[in-house]
Backbone atoms as SQL, in Angstrom:
CREATE TABLE atoms (id INTEGER PRIMARY KEY, chain TEXT, resi INTEGER, resn TEXT, atom TEXT, x REAL, y REAL, z REAL);
INSERT INTO atoms VALUES
  (1, 'A', 1, 'MET', 'N', -64.777, 12.497, -10.126),
  (2, 'A', 1, 'MET', 'CA', -64.819, 11.067, -10.129),
  (3, 'A', 1, 'MET', 'C', -65.703, 10.508, -11.325),
  (4, 'A', 2, 'LEU', 'N', -66.763, 11.193, -11.505),
  (5, 'A', 2, 'LEU', 'CA', -67.606, 10.676, -12.568),
  (6, 'A', 2, 'LEU', 'C', -66.936, 10.750, -13.975),
  (7, 'A', 3, 'ALA', 'N', -66.279, 11.957, -14.197),
  (8, 'A', 3, 'ALA', 'CA', -65.564, 12.053, -15.467),
  (9, 'A', 3, 'ALA', 'C', -64.377, 11.058, -15.604),
  (10, 'A', 4, 'LEU', 'N', -63.689, 10.661, -14.477),
  (11, 'A', 4, 'LEU', 'CA', -62.635, 9.746, -14.621),
  (12, 'A', 4, 'LEU', 'C', -63.220, 8.246, -14.739),
  (13, 'A', 5, 'SER', 'N', -64.309, 8.002, -14.101),
  (14, 'A', 5, 'SER', 'CA', -64.764, 6.654, -14.114),
  (15, 'A', 5, 'SER', 'C', -65.725, 6.276, -15.234),
  (16, 'A', 6, 'GLY', 'N', -66.317, 7.317, -15.832),
  (17, 'A', 6, 'GLY', 'CA', -67.281, 7.120, -16.929),
  (18, 'A', 6, 'GLY', 'C', -68.666, 6.849, -16.442),
  (19, 'A', 7, 'LEU', 'N', -68.780, 6.866, -15.029),
  (20, 'A', 7, 'LEU', 'CA', -70.164, 6.669, -14.522),
  (21, 'A', 7, 'LEU', 'C', -71.033, 7.885, -14.666),
  (22, 'A', 8, 'THR', 'N', -72.289, 7.620, -14.782),
  (23, 'A', 8, 'THR', 'CA', -73.272, 8.714, -14.760),
  (24, 'A', 8, 'THR', 'C', -73.791, 8.905, -13.300),
  (25, 'A', 9, 'PRO', 'N', -74.390, 10.009, -12.928),
  (26, 'A', 9, 'PRO', 'CA', -74.851, 10.091, -11.582),
  (27, 'A', 9, 'PRO', 'C', -75.947, 8.931, -11.315),
  (28, 'A', 10, 'ASP', 'N', -76.774, 8.659, -12.385),
  (29, 'A', 10, 'ASP', 'CA', -77.783, 7.663, -12.133),
  (30, 'A', 10, 'ASP', 'C', -77.131, 6.289, -11.933),
  (31, 'A', 11, 'ALA', 'N', -76.066, 5.943, -12.666),
  (32, 'A', 11, 'ALA', 'CA', -75.377, 4.710, -12.565),
  (33, 'A', 11, 'ALA', 'C', -74.797, 4.556, -11.166),
  (34, 'A', 12, 'LEU', 'N', -74.156, 5.639, -10.726),
  (35, 'A', 12, 'LEU', 'CA', -73.636, 5.622, -9.386),
  (36, 'A', 12, 'LEU', 'C', -74.679, 5.454, -8.338),
  (37, 'A', 13, 'ARG', 'N', -75.725, 6.166, -8.356),
  (38, 'A', 13, 'ARG', 'CA', -76.927, 6.024, -7.461),
  (39, 'A', 13, 'ARG', 'C', -77.445, 4.497, -7.423),
  (40, 'A', 14, 'GLU', 'N', -77.503, 3.952, -8.631),
  (41, 'A', 14, 'GLU', 'CA', -77.969, 2.561, -8.760),
  (42, 'A', 14, 'GLU', 'C', -76.978, 1.554, -8.138),
  (43, 'A', 15, 'GLY', 'N', -75.636, 1.931, -8.190),
  (44, 'A', 15, 'GLY', 'CA', -74.671, 1.001, -7.652),
  (45, 'A', 15, 'GLY', 'C', -74.326, 1.124, -6.182),
  (46, 'A', 16, 'LEU', 'N', -75.042, 2.060, -5.456),
  (47, 'A', 16, 'LEU', 'CA', -74.668, 2.283, -4.072),
  (48, 'A', 16, 'LEU', 'C', -74.997, 1.092, -3.210),
  (49, 'A', 17, 'GLY', 'N', -75.721, 0.114, -3.611),
  (50, 'A', 17, 'GLY', 'CA', -75.995, -1.106, -2.883),
  (51, 'A', 17, 'GLY', 'C', -74.992, -2.171, -3.188),
  (52, 'A', 18, 'ASP', 'N', -74.092, -1.880, -4.051),
  (53, 'A', 18, 'ASP', 'CA', -73.097, -2.833, -4.496),
  (54, 'A', 18, 'ASP', 'C', -71.762, -2.597, -3.736),
  (55, 'A', 19, 'PRO', 'N', -71.304, -3.575, -2.984),
  (56, 'A', 19, 'PRO', 'CA', -70.058, -3.326, -2.185),
  (57, 'A', 19, 'PRO', 'C', -68.883, -3.001, -3.033),
  (58, 'A', 20, 'ALA', 'N', -68.758, -3.454, -4.256),
  (59, 'A', 20, 'ALA', 'CA', -67.715, -3.174, -5.179),
  (60, 'A', 20, 'ALA', 'C', -67.778, -1.641, -5.563),
  (61, 'A', 21, 'VAL', 'N', -68.891, -1.129, -5.812),
  (62, 'A', 21, 'VAL', 'CA', -69.095, 0.250, -6.154),
  (63, 'A', 21, 'VAL', 'C', -68.707, 1.089, -4.964),
  (64, 'A', 22, 'LEU', 'N', -69.316, 0.772, -3.819),
  (65, 'A', 22, 'LEU', 'CA', -68.918, 1.510, -2.667),
  (66, 'A', 22, 'LEU', 'C', -67.443, 1.478, -2.358),
  (67, 'A', 23, 'ALA', 'N', -66.801, 0.346, -2.500),
  (68, 'A', 23, 'ALA', 'CA', -65.360, 0.239, -2.262),
  (69, 'A', 23, 'ALA', 'C', -64.537, 1.139, -3.237),
  (70, 'A', 24, 'ALA', 'N', -64.994, 1.189, -4.499),
  (71, 'A', 24, 'ALA', 'CA', -64.369, 1.979, -5.577),
  (72, 'A', 24, 'ALA', 'C', -64.536, 3.500, -5.266),
  (73, 'A', 25, 'VAL', 'N', -65.695, 3.860, -4.780),
  (74, 'A', 25, 'VAL', 'CA', -65.839, 5.326, -4.404),
  (75, 'A', 25, 'VAL', 'C', -64.869, 5.655, -3.341),
  (76, 'A', 26, 'ILE', 'N', -64.930, 4.868, -2.234),
  (77, 'A', 26, 'ILE', 'CA', -64.045, 5.126, -1.125),
  (78, 'A', 26, 'ILE', 'C', -62.612, 5.077, -1.493),
  (79, 'A', 27, 'GLU', 'N', -62.189, 4.130, -2.372),
  (80, 'A', 27, 'GLU', 'CA', -60.912, 4.043, -2.831),
  (81, 'A', 27, 'GLU', 'C', -60.501, 5.325, -3.593),
  (82, 'A', 28, 'PHE', 'N', -61.400, 5.855, -4.348),
  (83, 'A', 28, 'PHE', 'CA', -61.139, 7.044, -5.016),
  (84, 'A', 28, 'PHE', 'C', -60.886, 8.204, -4.051),
  (85, 'A', 29, 'LEU', 'N', -61.720, 8.329, -3.008),
  (86, 'A', 29, 'LEU', 'CA', -61.557, 9.340, -1.989),
  (87, 'A', 29, 'LEU', 'C', -60.203, 9.179, -1.249),
  (88, 'A', 30, 'CYS', 'N', -59.818, 7.966, -0.959),
  (89, 'A', 30, 'CYS', 'CA', -58.611, 7.646, -0.209),
  (90, 'A', 30, 'CYS', 'C', -57.386, 8.032, -1.006),
  (91, 'A', 31, 'ALA', 'N', -57.498, 8.030, -2.301),
  (92, 'A', 31, 'ALA', 'CA', -56.331, 8.327, -3.249),
  (93, 'A', 31, 'ALA', 'C', -55.932, 9.842, -3.123),
  (94, 'A', 32, 'TYR', 'N', -56.758, 10.757, -2.662),
  (95, 'A', 32, 'TYR', 'CA', -56.405, 12.091, -2.542),
  (96, 'A', 32, 'TYR', 'C', -56.915, 12.590, -1.186),
  (97, 'A', 33, 'GLU', 'N', -56.052, 12.826, -0.341),
  (98, 'A', 33, 'GLU', 'CA', -56.336, 13.099, 1.084),
  (99, 'A', 33, 'GLU', 'C', -57.311, 14.293, 1.215),
  (100, 'A', 34, 'PRO', 'N', -57.214, 15.384, 0.504),
  (101, 'A', 34, 'PRO', 'CA', -58.157, 16.472, 0.775),
  (102, 'A', 34, 'PRO', 'C', -59.561, 16.070, 0.412),
  (103, 'A', 35, 'ASP', 'N', -59.769, 15.182, -0.533),
  (104, 'A', 35, 'ASP', 'CA', -61.106, 14.687, -0.813),
  (105, 'A', 35, 'ASP', 'C', -61.640, 13.788, 0.287),
  (106, 'A', 36, 'LEU', 'N', -60.725, 12.922, 0.706),
  (107, 'A', 36, 'LEU', 'CA', -61.124, 12.099, 1.843),
  (108, 'A', 36, 'LEU', 'C', -61.474, 12.837, 3.115),
  (109, 'A', 37, 'ILE', 'N', -60.749, 13.841, 3.388),
  (110, 'A', 37, 'ILE', 'CA', -61.009, 14.688, 4.537),
  (111, 'A', 37, 'ILE', 'C', -62.314, 15.418, 4.396),
  (112, 'A', 38, 'ALA', 'N', -62.530, 15.937, 3.205),
  (113, 'A', 38, 'ALA', 'CA', -63.829, 16.682, 2.914),
  (114, 'A', 38, 'ALA', 'C', -64.996, 15.743, 3.046),
  (115, 'A', 39, 'ALA', 'N', -64.877, 14.559, 2.449),
  (116, 'A', 39, 'ALA', 'CA', -65.982, 13.547, 2.480),
  (117, 'A', 39, 'ALA', 'C', -66.271, 13.157, 3.974),
  (118, 'A', 40, 'ALA', 'N', -65.166, 12.935, 4.723),
  (119, 'A', 40, 'ALA', 'CA', -65.382, 12.561, 6.117),
  (120, 'A', 40, 'ALA', 'C', -65.997, 13.636, 6.838),
  (121, 'A', 41, 'ASP', 'N', -65.639, 14.819, 6.670),
  (122, 'A', 41, 'ASP', 'CA', -66.292, 15.980, 7.373),
  (123, 'A', 41, 'ASP', 'C', -67.719, 16.247, 7.003),
  (124, 'A', 42, 'ALA', 'N', -68.028, 15.918, 5.693),
  (125, 'A', 42, 'ALA', 'CA', -69.478, 16.005, 5.263),
  (126, 'A', 42, 'ALA', 'C', -70.312, 14.942, 5.859),
  (127, 'A', 43, 'LEU', 'N', -69.680, 13.770, 6.127),
  (128, 'A', 43, 'LEU', 'CA', -70.501, 12.586, 6.706),
  (129, 'A', 43, 'LEU', 'C', -70.420, 12.653, 8.312),
  (130, 'A', 44, 'GLY', 'N', -69.495, 13.411, 8.834),
  (131, 'A', 44, 'GLY', 'CA', -69.465, 13.505, 10.254),
  (132, 'A', 44, 'GLY', 'C', -68.748, 12.347, 10.804),
  (133, 'A', 45, 'VAL', 'N', -67.712, 11.805, 10.146),
  (134, 'A', 45, 'VAL', 'CA', -66.896, 10.651, 10.579),
  (135, 'A', 45, 'VAL', 'C', -65.473, 11.005, 10.432),
  (136, 'A', 46, 'GLU', 'N', -64.641, 10.207, 11.057),
  (137, 'A', 46, 'GLU', 'CA', -63.110, 10.393, 10.888),
  (138, 'A', 46, 'GLU', 'C', -62.774, 9.785, 9.581),
  (139, 'A', 47, 'PRO', 'N', -61.700, 10.419, 8.921),
  (140, 'A', 47, 'PRO', 'CA', -61.208, 9.836, 7.681),
  (141, 'A', 47, 'PRO', 'C', -60.817, 8.309, 7.791),
  (142, 'A', 48, 'GLN', 'N', -60.292, 8.037, 8.913),
  (143, 'A', 48, 'GLN', 'CA', -59.842, 6.567, 9.151),
  (144, 'A', 48, 'GLN', 'C', -61.041, 5.679, 9.116),
  (145, 'A', 49, 'GLN', 'N', -62.162, 6.117, 9.486),
  (146, 'A', 49, 'GLN', 'CA', -63.363, 5.252, 9.399),
  (147, 'A', 49, 'GLN', 'C', -63.729, 4.929, 8.051),
  (148, 'A', 50, 'LEU', 'N', -63.510, 5.870, 7.122),
  (149, 'A', 50, 'LEU', 'CA', -63.846, 5.580, 5.679),
  (150, 'A', 50, 'LEU', 'C', -62.860, 4.584, 5.154),
  (151, 'A', 51, 'ALA', 'N', -61.483, 4.787, 5.487),
  (152, 'A', 51, 'ALA', 'CA', -60.497, 3.896, 5.069),
  (153, 'A', 51, 'ALA', 'C', -60.741, 2.465, 5.640),
  (154, 'A', 52, 'ASP', 'N', -61.143, 2.377, 6.805),
  (155, 'A', 52, 'ASP', 'CA', -61.474, 1.036, 7.443),
  (156, 'A', 52, 'ASP', 'C', -62.671, 0.365, 6.743),
  (157, 'A', 53, 'THR', 'N', -63.648, 1.241, 6.414),
  (158, 'A', 53, 'THR', 'CA', -64.875, 0.737, 5.610),
  (159, 'A', 53, 'THR', 'C', -64.366, 0.093, 4.308),
  (160, 'A', 54, 'ARG', 'N', -63.502, 0.870, 3.611),
  (161, 'A', 54, 'ARG', 'CA', -63.050, 0.373, 2.366),
  (162, 'A', 54, 'ARG', 'C', -62.369, -1.004, 2.488),
  (163, 'A', 55, 'GLU', 'N', -61.562, -1.217, 3.496),
  (164, 'A', 55, 'GLU', 'CA', -60.907, -2.505, 3.830),
  (165, 'A', 55, 'GLU', 'C', -62.011, -3.601, 4.007),
  (166, 'A', 56, 'ASN', 'N', -62.953, -3.214, 4.811),
  (167, 'A', 56, 'ASN', 'CA', -64.055, -4.244, 5.131),
  (168, 'A', 56, 'ASN', 'C', -64.773, -4.640, 3.807),
  (169, 'A', 57, 'LEU', 'N', -65.008, -3.673, 2.949),
  (170, 'A', 57, 'LEU', 'CA', -65.789, -3.938, 1.648),
  (171, 'A', 57, 'LEU', 'C', -64.996, -4.744, 0.690),
  (172, 'A', 58, 'THR', 'N', -63.628, -4.683, 0.750),
  (173, 'A', 58, 'THR', 'CA', -62.897, -5.473, -0.196),
  (174, 'A', 58, 'THR', 'C', -62.394, -6.778, 0.372),
  (175, 'A', 59, 'LYS', 'N', -62.818, -7.175, 1.597),
  (176, 'A', 59, 'LYS', 'CA', -62.449, -8.481, 2.051),
  (177, 'A', 59, 'LYS', 'C', -63.290, -9.619, 1.426);
């Protein structure tokens, strides 16, 4: 994701309080189901919960 977005790890960390950045990260994960499932597993949530969060952030 960093290579595709041009973000640095520091810029990503700094943007984690920004709903637009969070939505973009989740959108990236939702675009490729294996990444979405891996992220959901790592966070201990269902993939649908991440997708729902994306929807809430973009309202």
